[in-house]
C-alpha positions as CSV (number, residue, x, y, z in Angstrom):
1,M,20.9,0.8,9.8
2,A,17.2,1.7,10.1
3,T,16.1,2.6,13.6
4,R,13.2,0.8,15.2
5,Q,11.3,4.1,15.5
6,S,11.7,4.9,11.8
7,V,10.6,1.4,10.8
8,N,7.5,1.6,13.1
9,E,6.6,5.0,11.8
10,Y,6.9,3.8,8.2
11,L,4.8,0.7,8.9
12,Q,2.1,3.0,10.3
13,R,2.2,5.2,7.2
14,C,1.8,2.0,5.1
15,T,-1.2,1.0,7.3
16,D,-2.7,4.4,6.6
17,A,-2.2,4.0,2.9
18,I,-3.8,0.5,3.0
19,E,-6.8,1.9,4.9
20,Y,-7.3,4.8,2.5
21,A,-7.0,2.4,-0.5
22,R,-9.5,0.0,1.0
23,E,-12.0,2.8,1.5
24,Q,-11.6,3.8,-2.1
25,Y,-12.0,0.2,-3.2
26,K,-15.1,-0.3,-1.1
27,T,-16.7,3.0,-2.4
28,G,-16.1,1.9,-5.9
29,A,-17.6,-1.5,-5.3
30,Q,-20.7,0.0,-3.7
31,Q,-21.3,2.5,-6.4
32,E,-20.2,0.2,-9.3
33,H,-17.9,3.0,-10.4
34,Y,-15.4,5.0,-8.6
35,N,-14.0,8.5,-8.3
36,E,-11.1,8.1,-10.7
37,T,-9.0,10.8,-9.1
38,E,-9.2,9.3,-5.6
39,Y,-8.9,5.8,-6.8
40,T,-5.7,6.7,-8.7
41,K,-4.4,8.6,-5.7
42,A,-4.9,5.5,-3.5
43,L,-3.1,3.3,-6.0
44,Q,-0.3,5.8,-6.3
45,G,0.0,5.8,-2.5
46,L,0.3,2.0,-2.5
47,E,3.0,2.1,-5.2
48,D,4.9,4.8,-3.3
49,S,4.8,2.7,-0.2
50,V,6.1,-0.4,-1.9
51,N,9.0,1.6,-3.4
52,E,9.8,3.1,0.0
53,I,9.8,-0.3,1.6
54,N,12.2,-1.6,-0.9
55,H,14.5,1.3,-0.2
56,L,14.2,1.0,3.6
57,S,14.8,-2.7,3.5
58,L,18.3,-2.1,2.3
59,S,19.3,-0.6,5.7
60,A,17.1,-2.9,7.9
61,N,18.1,-5.7,10.1
62,D,16.7,-9.2,9.7
63,Q,13.7,-8.7,11.9
64,Q,12.8,-5.4,10.3
65,Q,13.2,-6.9,6.8
66,D,10.7,-9.5,7.8
67,Q,8.2,-6.9,9.0
68,L,8.8,-4.8,5.9
69,Y,8.4,-7.8,3.6
70,R,5.1,-8.8,5.2
71,M,3.8,-5.2,4.8
72,R,4.9,-5.1,1.2
73,L,2.9,-8.3,0.5
74,Q,-0.2,-6.6,2.0
75,L,0.4,-3.5,-0.1
76,Q,0.9,-5.4,-3.3
77,E,-2.1,-7.7,-2.7
78,L,-4.4,-4.7,-2.4
79,Q,-2.7,-2.9,-5.3
80,N,-3.3,-6.0,-7.5
81,K,-6.9,-6.3,-6.4
82,M,-7.6,-2.6,-7.2
83,I,-5.9,-2.8,-10.6
84,L,-7.9,-5.9,-11.6
85,K,-11.1,-4.2,-10.5
86,G,-10.2,-1.1,-12.5
87,D,-9.4,-3.2,-15.6
88,A,-12.6,-5.2,-15.3
89,E,-14.7,-1.9,-15.4
90,R,-13.1,-0.7,-18.6
């Protein structure tokens, strides 16, 4: 079973990944192009976070699973937004 501390620490790492990805998205929108390396790194961070959430959810209790599910939705929403923006610029 996942401990409360491990879930909270992981949720904080996810929040950090979201903040970094939002910065890269914002920079790309302002410049009408983006630093491909940093943008890709941000997308990979979001993907890694989603995969880790899926793994952590297996050992989480109901409340933790709900928290992780909501975080996963946030990660995937931003990930989709960034992918669509990247596709639109190609």
